[in-house]
N, C-alpha and C positions, 0 to 999 in steps of 0.2 A: 565229644560232640556227636559222634555217630556210633550207635551200638546195633549190631546185627546179631540176632539170636535164633538158632535152630531154623534157619531159612531154607525152605523147600520150594522149588519152582519147577513146573513142567510145561511143555508145549504140546497139547493134545495127547498126553500120555507119555511123551518122551521126556525123561528126567533131565533137567538142566542143572539144578542145584540140590544138594543132599545135606541138610543139617549144617549149613554154613554159620560160623560164628566169627565176628570181626569187630574190631574197635578202631576208631580213628579219633585221636585227641585233637583239641583245638590247636591250630598252628602246625600240625604234622602234614607231611606228604607221605602217603602210604601207597605202595605199588601193588597191583595184582598181577602176578606172572604165572605162566604155565603154557603148555602146548595149546595149539588150536583145538577148540572144542572143549576146553577145560571148564568153561562156565564163567569166565571173566566178564564178558559183555553182558551175560544174563544177570550177573550180580548187580552191575550198574543199572540195568533196566529195571530190576526189582526195587532198588533204592530210589530211583528217580520217578517211579510210578508208572512206567511204561508197561510193565507186566505185573499182575497181582500174584503174590506168592500163595501157595496152597496151605502153607503152615509157617509159623514163625513170626518174628517181629523185626521191624526196622525203626529204631528210635533215633530221632534227630533233635538235639537240644530239648529233650523231654517230650517230644511229640511223636506219636506212633504214625509212621508214614505208610504202613503196609496196606492200608485200605484207602489211601488218598489217591485221586487222579493226578496225572503228571503236572497239570497247570497249578494245582494247589501246592505240590511239593516244591515247584520252582518259586512260588510266591513266598515260601518259608525260607528261601535262600539256598536250597540244594539244587545246583544248576548243572546240567549235563551238556558237554560238547560231544555230540554223537559221532560214531564212526561214519565216515563218508560225508561229513560236514553238514548235509541237509540244508543248504542255503535256498533262498528263493531266487532262482537263477535269472528271472526276468526283471527283478528289482535291482536297484543300484546298490553299491557297497554301502553308501550312507543309509539307505532305507533298511537294509539288512541289519546294520548296527543299531539303528534306532528301535527296531523290533525287540531287541534285547532289553531295552530300557522301559518297556511298557508299564512296569510296576513301580518305576522310580518317578519322583516329582520332576516336572519339566525343568525346574531350575538346576537340576543336577546334570542335565544332558550335555551341556557344552563342556563342562569340566571333565566328564567321563569320556566324551569324544576326544578331547585333547590328550587324555591319558592313553587311549588306544592308538592315536596317531603318533604319540611319542614312542610307544612300544613297537609299532609297525608303521614307519614313515611312508611306505609305499601305499598304504590305504588312503592316506590323505590325498595322494596324487591320483588315486583311482576312485575317489569318492562318488563321482557321477557316472562311473562305468558300471554296466550290468555285471552282476556277480558271476553269471554263467560264462562270461568271456575271460575270466581270470585263469591263471595257471592253478594247478592243484595246490601248490604251496601258498599262493596268495589267497585262495579260497579258505585254506585252513586258518590263515590269519584272521579272515573275516569271521569264521565260526568262533574262534577264541575271543576275538574282540567283542562279538555279539554277547557272549556269555559274561564278559567283564562288565559290559554296560549294565548288567542287572545287579552289580555289586554283590556277587555271591559270597555266602558264608562258607559253603562247601562247594568247591569246583571239582566236578568229575569229568575226566577226559578219557574217551574211548579211542585208542589207537591214533593219537595226534600226528604221528609220522607216516601213517599208511598212505602210500601212493604219492609221496612228495619227494623232491630231490634231496640229496645229502646237504646241499647248501641251505635249503629251507628247514630241513630237520634240525640242523645246528642252531638256526635262528630261533625256531620254536622252543627248543630246550633252553636256550639262553633266556628267553622271555619267561618261561616257566620258573626258572631259577630266581629271576627277579620278583615274580609274583609271590613265590614262596617266601623270599626274604622279607616281603612286605607284610607277611603274617596270614596270608590266605591259606586255609586248610584245603588239601587236595587229595583226591583218590584217583589214581592213574592206572589205566590199562595201556600197555605199550609193547609192541612187538620187538622194539630195539631193547633187548634185555639189559645190555651193558649200560646204556644211557639211563634207563629207568632205575636200575639199582644204584647207579652213581648219584642220582638226584634224590632218591627217596630216603626217608628216615628208617622206615620199616617196610617189610614186604610180606605178603601172603602168597604161598604157592598153591595153586589149585590144580586138581587132577580129577577128571570125570565128575565134576560138579561138587567136589568136596575139598576142604582145606587139608592139605597133607603135611604142611609145615609152615612155620612163620618165624619171624625174628628180625633183628637189625639187618637192614639191606646189605650193608658191607659184609656181614658174616655169611649171608646166603650167597652173595656173589663170589665169595672166596672158597665156598665149600665145593669140592670136586664131586662129592656124592650127590649134592642137590643139583648141581649143574648137569650131571650125567643122567640121574634118575628121573628128574621132573622137568627140566628145561630143554632137554634134547641137545645139550652142548657137549 
């Protein structure tokens, strides 16, 4: 579904990605792991169209995304849940969720809302509440629900547990497992390495903007050398 080849990205001359190659098959959950500053979020930004690479290609279901703006990438079904959630704080929970459905026919909205409310019942209770008044965990549910409203073919998540309580972290990962079981393809960046590798099929380890190793997530999690050399564990 997703093929990244020889991807290079910099920010004003500061190198963020160096020749990254990556594949995600349909139905897979692939984790991107590594220390802070390794290039994980930069890779998601390049795939989602937020930053244009200086070299290389990003192919999604046969379409080259590397020169497309973010809104066109999202229209193709590659949807990002960004780090920090990026909600519209003064709009209600319901309004934020419906913004995710802008490219979907109106007749789908009710069924998709009910799906989000089933996954996150508290959002139904908070539907008329301003998003900025929610807790961090509840805001993360809105951000994930907003992405689901777009019916993504590829769901990309950047640090979904960042800044939320252990209780909500557990809930978010339970929902991600359910979404995965339903067949949605996912690319996950997550600081909770144990949780990410337990959920993922495969993982790529990044260091200073390059992929240093990859393989089945369970094997990487069990490797003492990988954990010590690249994951800081």
